[in-house]
N, C-alpha and C positions, 0 to 999 in steps of 0.2 A: 501737499506739494508747496514748496519753494518756486516763487514767479519771479521773474527779476528783468524792468525790458532796459536792451541794450541797442544803439545805434550802427549799424554795420554798414561801410559804404559795400555799392557792388565790386569795385576793382579787390577789396580782402575774399568777399562770396563767389571771383571766381576763379580765384587763385591757386593752382594744382587741381581744376574742375576736370575730368576725367568719368569718359562713361562707359565702362567695362560690358554693358546689357544684363547678364545671366548673373554676371559677378558684381554686380551694384554699380553704383553711381556716387561720386566723393567731390566732394569740392571742398572750400575756404581752408586752400594749405593742406588739405589729404585730413584734416581734423572733423571733417562735416561730411556724415553719413545719408547722405540726399534720399535714399533709397530701400529705408531698413525695411525687413523681412513682412513688417505687420499693412507696409502701404502697399498703395495700386503700383500700375504700372502708368508712363504719362501718357495722358488722356487727352492734353488740349488740344481744341481744333484752331486750326490758323487763325481764326476768327479771334479768337481767347489769348492767344500765343502770342499777336501783336498786337492788342491791346493794351497786356502787363509792359510791351516797352513803350509804349506810345504815355502812357502814364506817366510813367518815368523819363521822359523826355520831356513834356509838357511841368514836369516835376509837382504833377498832383501825388500826395500821398496814395500810397498801397496798403489793401488790409495786412493787418497786424500777421505774421509770421510765429512761431514756437518749434524754438530746440530744445531736444529731452539731453542736462547733462550726464552725460559719462562718463568722469574720471576727468581726461586731459581732449578729452572729444565729445561730437555731437553727434545727432539722428535727429532729420525734420520731420516734427510731429505733425506741421500741419503748413502746408507754403511749398509744398514739392514741386506742383507745377507751375508755381510763378518761380520758383527758382531754376529751375529747370529751364523754362524759358530765358530767362537772365541769363544764363549759362551761356545757350546755344546761342542765343543772336551773339551776343561777345568772342564766340570762339568762330562766327560767322557759317553756325549750320543751317542757316536759315537770312532772309533779308528782308528785310522792310522798306514796302515800297520798294523793290528791286535796287535796292543800296543796300547792301553790304555794311557791317558795323567798322571793318576796314577802310572801305570807300571815306568813311564821315572823315571832317575836318577835327584835329586835333579837340579843338574847344568843342565841336560835339562828343567827339567821345569822353572828354571829360564829365560834360554833362551827367550822362550816362553811370561812367567809372565814379565818380564822388558821390553820387543819389545816396541815401542813406536810408537803409531799410530799420522800421521799427521787426526788431525780434524778441519774442519772450526768452529766455533760459526758465525753465522746466525743471524741478532739482525733485525727484521722487522717486518712489518706488515702482514696481511692475508694474504691477494695479493699478497706481493711480495714472501712470501714464498710457496705458489702454481706456481706462477711462473717459480722463480728459480729452482724449484721440476720438473716440467716440460723441462728445458734446462737444468738440468745435465744430466735426466735420458735419453737425446738422445743416449747415450752413456750407455756399460756393458750390463749388461743381457738385453733382447727388455722390453722395455714396450708397452704392447698388447695397443690398444685401449681403452678398458674400465678401465683397471688399470689406465693411463691417465684422464680420465671423472671422476673418483674416487676421484682425487688430485684436480680438478677444484668447484667437489659439494659435498664435506665431510659438513659430519651433523647427525643430531641424525634417519634422517631416511634412509643413507647409510649405516651405523652403523647398524640398523637392519634387510635392504637388506641381508649383508653382512654372518648373521649370519643367514641367510635362505638360502640362494645361492651360496657362496663361501666358506665355507668350506669343510677340507676331507671330507666322509658321511654325505653334509651338506642333509635337510629335501627333498630339491630340485631333489638336483642329486637320492638320493635311491626313488621319486619318479620317474621321468625321463629318469636317465639313460640309461635307451633305446628304447629313441625317440630326446635324445637332446645329440647335438656330443661337444668335449670339453671337459676341464677342470674346477673346483668349482676354483680353486685357481689360476687362469689365468683370473677368470672376467666372464669368457662365459656363463656357463649358467644363471649368473644375466644379461647380457648385452644380452640374447638370449630372457627371459622371457619382459624385456622395450622392444625391437623389436617390439615384437609383439603386447603389449597391446598399443604402442603407432604406428603404424605402421610407424616403424623405426626413429621415431624423439625423439630417444635418450635421447641427450642434453635436449633438452624441454623438455622433461620429468622430468630428474631430479633434475633440475633448479625449476619447479614447486612445486616437491616436497619434493627438502631441506632439509626444517626445518620443514616437516610433523616428526609426534614422530614414526611413526611406519611403514612400508613395507606392513600391514595386504593387503590392494587394491591391488598391484602386485603378492598377495604367494593365495589370493584365485582366480586370473584371471590364474593366471599357474596351481591353482589345475585345474580348472576350464577345463583348454584345454587339461590337460594330460586325462583326465578322461571324456569328451567326445570323443577324439579320441580312445580308450579306447572300448569303447559302438560300436562308429560309423561303427570303423575295428577294430573288436575282436580278429582273425586271425594274428598273430603278424608276422613280419617278417623282418628279422632285416637288411638283404642286402639290404633294398630298403625301411626300414622307418625309421631309424637313421638319424638325419638330414633335415629332409623334414623343411617345413616352416609351423607350424601347425597352430600356431597364423594366423596367413594370413587366412588360410582356417574358422578354428574356427570362426574367426571373420565374412567372409558372409556366412556359413550354422549353425551357432551355433541353432537357429528357423528354420530353413526347415527339413521339413518333408521328411527325408530318410528311404529305406530302405536296411537296412543290407543285407539283403539275398540275395538281389539283387547287390546289391554290389562288395560285392563275389562271386558271381558267377559272373561277367562282372573281376574283376581282374585277376581270375584264371585263362580267356579266355586269359586276355595281358599280360599275366605270360607267356602264353608257345605260345605266336605270336613274331614267329620268326621276322617278322616286325618290332617290336618294340625295338629300341636297346637305347632306354633311361629306362629302368624299375623301377626309379628312378621317374619315371614324371606320374605312373599308377593313386597313389591318386590322384595329381590332376586335371587329366584330368577325372576321373570317375566324380567327381564331377563341376568340369567347361563343359567338352565336349572340351573342348581347343586341338585342333593335335599335336602343337608346344609344347608342356610337352613331349609328349613323344618322338621323331625325329623317324618317319615311314624310312623306310632304304631305301636307293634311287637306279634306277634299274641300273645294271652292265652298261658300256657301250659295252658288247655283245649285251646285251639286247635289247639297246639304238640303235645299227647299225643294227641289225634283224631289228627292228620296222622299221625305216628309209628305206629299202631296199624297204621292203614289202610295205612302200605307198611311194615308187620312188620318195624322198625328197618331199613330197605334204605335208603340214599339214594337219593334219586332221580334224581343226574348220573351219578355213579360207581358206583352199582349194588353198594356194597359193605354189611353192614352196620355198625352202630355203636348208642353206648351214646345216649340221649338227648342225653344233656350231651356230648356227640363231636357235640351235631347244630346246628342252627339252624334258624328259623322262617323263608322263602322266599317274595314275591310271586309264582305259578305266571304269569298277565298281571303283567308290569311296573306297579306305581301309577304311572309318568307313563303309560302305554297305559291304564289308565283301570280298573285290577285293585283291588279294594278290598282289606282287611284282614280277613277273615273267614274263616270254618271252609272252606269253602269253594273260594278261594284261597289256599289251605294247603299246602307240602309241605316236607318236611323233606330240608335238605342237609345234608352233613360239612361242618364248617368247612373243609376246605381249597378245597373246590366251593364255597360261598359267598363264598370271599374273591376267586377265581378271577372269576367270576361280579361281583358287585360293582365290579370293579377295569375292566370292561368300556369 
């Protein structure tokens, strides 16, 4: 890759600035693509955005930026957040200390417009461009994993997927904001959907679909998952239903004959059960029957000591003596059969007996 340093004044950078949201962002007289497909959305917070303008006003140096040369046009390889911050301020999209750019005196406007940005022009192959993108984005505003994946597998599939999953107020967010955690603009909705549809193998799915013309398969699948969740568990519980790996459950149980009323009755029982310390695992438990999803409350030290003394240090299973450190508390009546985690239902087993019992 050939890299050359140029000094570009702000007044040239902001010339012809247009933000068409999904259609893209351009500047530098229409010759600069500020948001190529592999770039993330604008994520700077007000404090970061203001710091860029204050740096320019004080004539302090900003970190260098990188543009990729593409014939007579350019793409922002690194520096999108700073570039958009500068353009938005000059175009009065936000104010600094309650003063818009248009309200500055001309000499103060010129300080900003004449400020010279240090920009490396990078000329190389597509692979070199994306490799360099990954390297230079180690610093600065941290890239999320999916943002880095987007840089590697850019193409028509990704462009369409981002329309559905990666915009503020996008269709995926409006559909599933109550069930999926994270932010669309940080690519977390897109990451979740791909993780679900391809059992965690995100890079494999993106590589396979890179040149597919649309992301309809992923979008239809995502809608099916959320519709299945709403139909199977119609009583929404915000505190435990958001962030569950619903796609994995859908993949396993979408064709199962499930009794919605019985599921709801069991969920209510588990929500009221003080022995269940991990309420977020309830939905996985009622479908799979695996208790490890719940984290059943353990016996307290005082409960175990009382049972140990009652048994005279003898394992209730193999009838051999052990120190209390060599033993573990066990439910006499198993929890899933209604046994409670209290002193009356506690017995002490040696570790070997308890392991064998738990493994049945």
